[in-house]
TISE-556529 format. One line per field, with one value per residue (C-alpha): x negated, z, y negated. Coordinates in steps of 0.02 Angstrom, whole numbers. Layout:
<atoms>
x <- c(X, ...)
z <- c(Z, ...)
y <- c(Y, ...)
</atoms>
This chain:
<atoms>
x <- c(3, -77, -1, -121, -99, -274, -258, -87, -137, -307, -260, -282, -182, -190, -89, -65, -182, -318, -290, -334, -499, -568, -530, -561, -588, -445, -561, -612, -619, -489, -588, -463, -358, -220, -144, 28, 92, 275, 304, 452, 483, 570, 616, 794, 773, 688, 816, 969, 893, 812, 945, 957, 775, 750, 576, 401, 479, 582, 403, 319, 474, 442, 254, 205, 332, 325, 506, 452, 282, 253, 178, 157, 113, 233, 190, 273, 223, 136, -32, -52, 36, -87, -221, -190, -159, -343, -437, -366, -351, -210, -207, -286, -451, -423, -408, -252, -131, -4, 7, -47, -104, -167, -342, -374, -555, -560, -670, -536, -392, -251, -263, -150, -245, -187, -246, -338, -427, -581, -547, -735, -722, -720, -551, -456, -291, -173, -75, -226, -337, -492, -445, -570, -587, -674, -540, -540, -653, -677, -724, -577, -585, -653, -800, -856, -837, -964, -1080, -1085, -1103, -1130, -1050, -879, -766, -637, -509, -359, -203, -63, 69, 6, -165, -149, -107, -261, -378, -318, -321, -467, -599, -750, -838, -725, -772, -623, -478, -332, -173, -41, -86, 78, 55, -54, -153, -323, -480, -575, -725, -861, -901, -763, -741, -559, -518, -403, -265, -249, -264, -118, -20, -47, -18, 142, 214, 181, 282, 422, 448, 464, 633, 786, 824, 979, 1051, 1004, 1147, 1226, 1191, 1333, 1260, 1260, 1430, 1493, 1362, 1432, 1506, 1477, 1424, 1428, 1282, 1306, 1223, 1202, 1314, 1292, 1321, 1208, 1258, 1291, 1132, 1063, 900, 958, 835, 802, 643, 504, 566, 413, 516, 643, 521, 429, 589, 624, 591, 491, 354, 326, 330, 194, 74, 84, 45, -97, -160, -138, -235, -384, -385, -399, -516, -647, -600, -572, -573, -681, -849, -973, -897, -721, -635, -493, -352, -259, -90, 25, 199, 270, 457, 538, 480, 547, 702, 735, 698, 804, 943, 948, 911, 1098, 1159, 1144, 989, 894, 999, 942, 764, 747, 802, 681, 536, 564, 565, 405, 326, 374, 308, 141, 112, 163, 33, -99, -46, -64, -256, -278, -359, -374, -287, -203, -75, -10, 136, 187, 224, 157, 325, 512, 644, 826, 983, 1049, 1144, 1312, 1330, 1256, 1388, 1523, 1463, 1457, 1324, 1416, 1264, 1176, 1150, 1028, 914, 970, 858, 803, 686, 576, 402, 417, 588, 546, 386, 467, 590, 457, 358, 520, 550, 361, 326, 186, 133, 76, 130, 133, 178, 109, 201, 254, 445, 554, 458, 291, 131, 153, 5, -12, -101, -270, -276, -179, -263, -280, -152, -22, -54, -16, 144, 179, 151, 265, 399, 392, 403, 560, 648, 614, 670, 836, 882, 1025, 929, 765, 733, 576, 418, 245, 91, -70, -136, 4, -56, -240, -209, -116, -213, -201, -63, -75, 55, 215, 247, 425, 405, 289, 356, 384, 225, 125, 202, 132, -31, -66, -62, -151, -327, -392, -482, -339, -184, -68, -48, 123, 223, 418, 512, 695, 847, 878, 950, 932, 846, 715, 797, 910, 938, 957, 1027, 854, 726, 748, 917, 829, 664, 557, 422, 507, 454, 605, 603, 696, 548, 401, 469, 403, 389, 214, 208, 61, 57, -43, -14, -2, 30, 162, 284, 369, 443, 365, 507, 385, 316, 147, 57, 1, -172, -179, -169, -366, -451, -335, -396, -572, -553, -480, -637, -760, -814, -874, -805, -884, -763, -668, -716, -543, -377, -287, -303, -339, -192, -232, -141, -282, -431, -590, -726, -696, -831, -746, -607, -599, -477)
z <- c(-5, -47, 31, -22, 108, 159, 115, 189, 356, 352, 316, 467, 545, 699, 817, 739, 850, 832, 634, 634, 718, 620, 451, 457, 305, 258, 273, 452, 562, 718, 885, 1001, 963, 1087, 1090, 1193, 1215, 1268, 1371, 1308, 1174, 1050, 854, 904, 1047, 936, 792, 921, 996, 858, 813, 979, 999, 1013, 1089, 1080, 998, 870, 814, 801, 692, 575, 547, 468, 525, 527, 593, 570, 672, 727, 894, 770, 898, 1004, 1179, 1178, 1364, 1422, 1433, 1257, 1177, 1247, 1188, 1012, 998, 1013, 970, 803, 858, 888, 1059, 971, 947, 1122, 1221, 1302, 1285, 1414, 1564, 1667, 1639, 1717, 1742, 1821, 1811, 1911, 2072, 2178, 2242, 2158, 1987, 1922, 1825, 1802, 1634, 1701, 1859, 1902, 1984, 2037, 2179, 2333, 2432, 2285, 2219, 2066, 2178, 2277, 2143, 2099, 1929, 1784, 1582, 1607, 1507, 1357, 1228, 1099, 1094, 1090, 977, 1135, 1147, 955, 978, 1124, 1031, 892, 970, 1170, 1173, 1150, 1288, 1310, 1450, 1507, 1606, 1634, 1734, 1735, 1754, 1615, 1498, 1552, 1549, 1379, 1286, 1386, 1344, 1431, 1464, 1477, 1551, 1674, 1689, 1813, 1831, 1975, 2107, 2203, 2310, 2205, 2048, 2074, 1978, 1946, 1887, 2020, 2117, 2018, 2080, 2108, 1989, 2030, 1918, 2006, 2168, 2144, 2074, 2227, 2346, 2240, 2239, 2415, 2461, 2348, 2411, 2590, 2558, 2461, 2272, 2194, 2055, 1884, 1784, 1646, 1476, 1362, 1240, 1371, 1415, 1300, 1392, 1559, 1610, 1752, 1704, 1836, 1865, 1937, 2121, 2135, 2250, 2132, 1938, 1812, 1681, 1795, 1879, 1891, 1962, 2143, 2268, 2463, 2556, 2505, 2382, 2278, 2168, 2124, 2080, 1961, 1874, 1833, 1711, 1859, 1829, 1653, 1694, 1822, 1707, 1582, 1693, 1751, 1570, 1527, 1679, 1633, 1468, 1516, 1674, 1558, 1401, 1294, 1116, 1140, 1134, 1008, 956, 940, 1112, 1141, 1263, 1306, 1387, 1444, 1482, 1594, 1640, 1500, 1540, 1726, 1680, 1546, 1671, 1819, 1707, 1535, 1372, 1329, 1480, 1559, 1640, 1463, 1388, 1517, 1508, 1319, 1318, 1472, 1389, 1238, 1339, 1431, 1268, 1196, 1346, 1340, 1141, 1171, 1294, 1196, 1046, 1165, 1192, 1010, 1003, 860, 891, 800, 900, 874, 976, 975, 1115, 1189, 1139, 1118, 1233, 1242, 1345, 1488, 1427, 1519, 1423, 1265, 1281, 1296, 1143, 1012, 1060, 1122, 1119, 1246, 1407, 1559, 1559, 1638, 1805, 1751, 1621, 1738, 1737, 1929, 1920, 1751, 1829, 1983, 1875, 1772, 1919, 1987, 1818, 1779, 1977, 1969, 2107, 2113, 2023, 1841, 1743, 1777, 1690, 1716, 1691, 1579, 1420, 1336, 1381, 1496, 1563, 1628, 1790, 1771, 1934, 1832, 1741, 1557, 1518, 1633, 1554, 1383, 1458, 1535, 1374, 1272, 1392, 1419, 1245, 1222, 1369, 1320, 1136, 1190, 1289, 1191, 1249, 1170, 986, 984, 1054, 982, 1048, 1074, 927, 814, 858, 833, 671, 602, 507, 572, 500, 369, 257, 315, 495, 482, 363, 479, 540, 723, 732, 655, 777, 903, 840, 835, 1030, 1039, 1132, 1132, 1300, 1387, 1316, 1376, 1315, 1236, 1207, 1240, 1115, 1175, 1059, 1025, 1162, 1303, 1428, 1536, 1698, 1786, 1948, 1922, 2110, 2148, 2035, 1847, 1758, 1583, 1495, 1349, 1296, 1169, 981, 912, 813, 943, 1061, 917, 823, 875, 815, 750, 727, 681, 686, 650, 613, 447, 378, 251, 354, 267, 322, 271, 288, 251, 392, 467, 629, 791, 748, 610, 719, 779, 597, 541, 671, 639, 467, 531, 627, 503, 616, 503, 539, 462, 348, 427, 610, 657, 619, 569, 414, 374, 317, 173, 248, 387, 281, 282, 169, 85, 191, 343, 309, 327, 218)
y <- c(3, -167, -310, -453, -575, -610, -780, -814, -759, -842, -1013, -1097, -1226, -1308, -1427, -1601, -1697, -1572, -1572, -1744, -1718, -1561, -1463, -1276, -1176, -1047, -915, -957, -821, -843, -887, -789, -638, -612, -428, -403, -244, -244, -74, 18, -114, -7, -51, -23, -164, -273, -264, -285, -444, -527, -635, -692, -748, -921, -948, -845, -686, -795, -883, -706, -639, -774, -711, -529, -408, -234, -167, 17, 25, 210, 265, 424, 561, 674, 611, 450, 384, 232, 286, 375, 230, 107, 209, 197, 5, -53, 107, 138, 329, 436, 539, 697, 579, 459, 608, 535, 663, 600, 500, 659, 838, 972, 1016, 1190, 1174, 999, 1030, 947, 1046, 927, 995, 861, 715, 540, 466, 313, 395, 475, 632, 657, 534, 612, 638, 561, 631, 597, 486, 404, 383, 266, 165, 222, 217, 398, 489, 380, 465, 317, 146, -6, -160, -262, -137, -148, -340, -347, -229, -329, -503, -499, -665, -609, -591, -476, -510, -395, -430, -309, -251, -67, -11, 123, -15, -136, 6, 80, -68, -155, -10, 35, -131, -285, -453, -455, -318, -368, -260, -248, -132, -117, -261, -379, -406, -308, -262, -106, -191, -170, -331, -445, -607, -646, -792, -934, -881, -711, -784, -916, -773, -663, -797, -850, -688, -633, -809, -756, -589, -662, -703, -638, -678, -746, -650, -723, -811, -700, -782, -789, -684, -544, -551, -423, -293, -330, -155, -36, 121, 274, 378, 550, 558, 369, 243, 103, 91, 11, -118, -254, -291, -471, -430, -491, -425, -421, -470, -381, -261, -241, -112, -245, -379, -266, -209, -392, -538, -615, -495, -520, -711, -691, -571, -704, -835, -746, -721, -909, -946, -836, -918, -1084, -1047, -966, -1063, -911, -953, -1104, -1021, -962, -794, -732, -682, -557, -580, -425, -431, -289, -340, -206, -276, -201, -18, -24, -114, 28, 163, 81, 16, 83, -15, -65, -159, -335, -289, -278, -414, -547, -468, -487, -665, -714, -626, -721, -895, -845, -800, -957, -1064, -958, -990, -1180, -1199, -1122, -1247, -1390, -1346, -1340, -1149, -1061, -910, -767, -650, -469, -395, -199, -80, 80, 184, 156, 216, 290, 226, 321, 471, 416, 257, 340, 468, 344, 237, 375, 493, 649, 759, 634, 724, 774, 907, 1075, 1088, 1260, 1196, 1118, 1189, 1244, 1312, 1415, 1467, 1541, 1629, 1706, 1763, 1851, 1946, 1993, 2021, 1898, 1784, 1602, 1466, 1557, 1385, 1194, 1067, 890, 906, 998, 953, 928, 1032, 1169, 1273, 1455, 1479, 1542, 1637, 1768, 1911, 1900, 2023, 1935, 1766, 1840, 1922, 1749, 1655, 1776, 1765, 1584, 1543, 1657, 1589, 1403, 1436, 1524, 1387, 1272, 1102, 1151, 1115, 1223, 1278, 1265, 1362, 1307, 1423, 1367, 1181, 1210, 1295, 1139, 1012, 826, 734, 603, 493, 411, 457, 466, 612, 716, 885, 908, 1014, 873, 760, 871, 886, 714, 735, 892, 911, 1082, 1029, 941, 1012, 1141, 1334, 1287, 1133, 1113, 1001, 947, 924, 743, 637, 773, 640, 742, 670, 820, 710, 511, 506, 427, 327, 326, 339, 340, 371, 408, 519, 622, 683, 583, 420, 322, 360, 341, 174, 3, -162, -232, -409, -527, -717, -857, -1036, -1078, -905, -875, -737, -586, -428, -255, -124, 20, 114, 85, 156, 74, 146, 27, -127, -105, -84, -228, -349, -290, -348, -511, -561, -478, -335, -190, -19, 140, 234, 369, 296, 272, 361, 190, 94, -101, -172, -287, -426, -432, -370, -458, -410, -238, -163, -212, -101, 79, 123)
</atoms>
């Protein structure tokens, strides 16, 4: 696909005041690249709210728009998705196959490994971990920028450590993320910058008092309908983000969270004068509230409507502040994965097949049943719920393991909520996929997430619209992570002042973002060094694109 928009995107225009002071070559490289990931911002959400945006999202939607971007792999979770955005590689290459996986050879007792931890740290567990980039096997754009020119600065600010780590890479200049009570860093000896201190103080003060419910915009009135969720005392669909004192969970699942993340990012840009140095700088922002709201309330209620309009406003404020500074910047916005609404509302609005999973599909429950049938002791099966990677207990004899695999595959395939099951041997024998991601078979999607060292002994695929949350009485009511396109499709938006906007309806992948940005800033990449391809609209000299 040839888009031929290099000149349009590289034609730089600055704020009127700055334009009077200097002129810039239309082929000039931007001094600041801003990469924004909105957690759980599906292509469906973008399409639904696009006509209602009036601020930052509207501006970005006037640039180069790919409404059919793909997190093309099967494991559509936060960590794998973020690992694709600035590496140019799919999870099979980044090594980030999921948010968590089982490493039965790990030295510690807890074999459940978190994607952004260093499990070698004495006394750590998957819940009480040391944040680390250890498991990311490839460099990010920021890593390569700093290798090419050590004067480049890379700053990551996010609502989740895994977003900051997977996009920030192995050696960012600064990396800050929400640690549950405040913004923290994993960088050894990191001095807390003023914007982080100010945000932490501001949040601590705000949490000492209740927060009133937010006003319901007129555009959200039609979504104001309570949806009962089995087992929950209160419905969803009518929330306004009111919260009590010290309710950090409610703060995190609200527009206030994204505002603070962007405020920290903006403050870091100002304090470090990013985009004003001798080399191109990279500012990475992970907005996480949309994901927490999607999990807690679903994607189709007033809660998500308020969030989408608020996100649009705060992004508009952020970009306007950059304009006033006269910074020469380019922006890309995308997401780590999509999402689907809670099944109770989906079933009422035309999706009768939407349902919650049968608890019997949970790996622990299935392992217990298989152990009873086969007269085996031990956990038998290890897995993170009712779908995705499953591991067979290595403590079992080899013959018993073979029996477990055969019986587990048979049992899962026979269940009416299961679409299919792929064994490790089947995935290993499947070539890495290529071509338009919407045409990939299910096994090709799973292959894009397969790592021979970390992936399970078999992979379970649930049928469409089966939500892998059996009990929503506590915590999440909706989620993501499936192999289906509602979880794979995300928008990809490029914007630069003065560019000629247009929309490309054909599919691209999030792995195309990194090589495209490399082309924009003139950073050479060796052919075949990444899975993604350099889109022509961002391409620099031909030698800098790994197409």
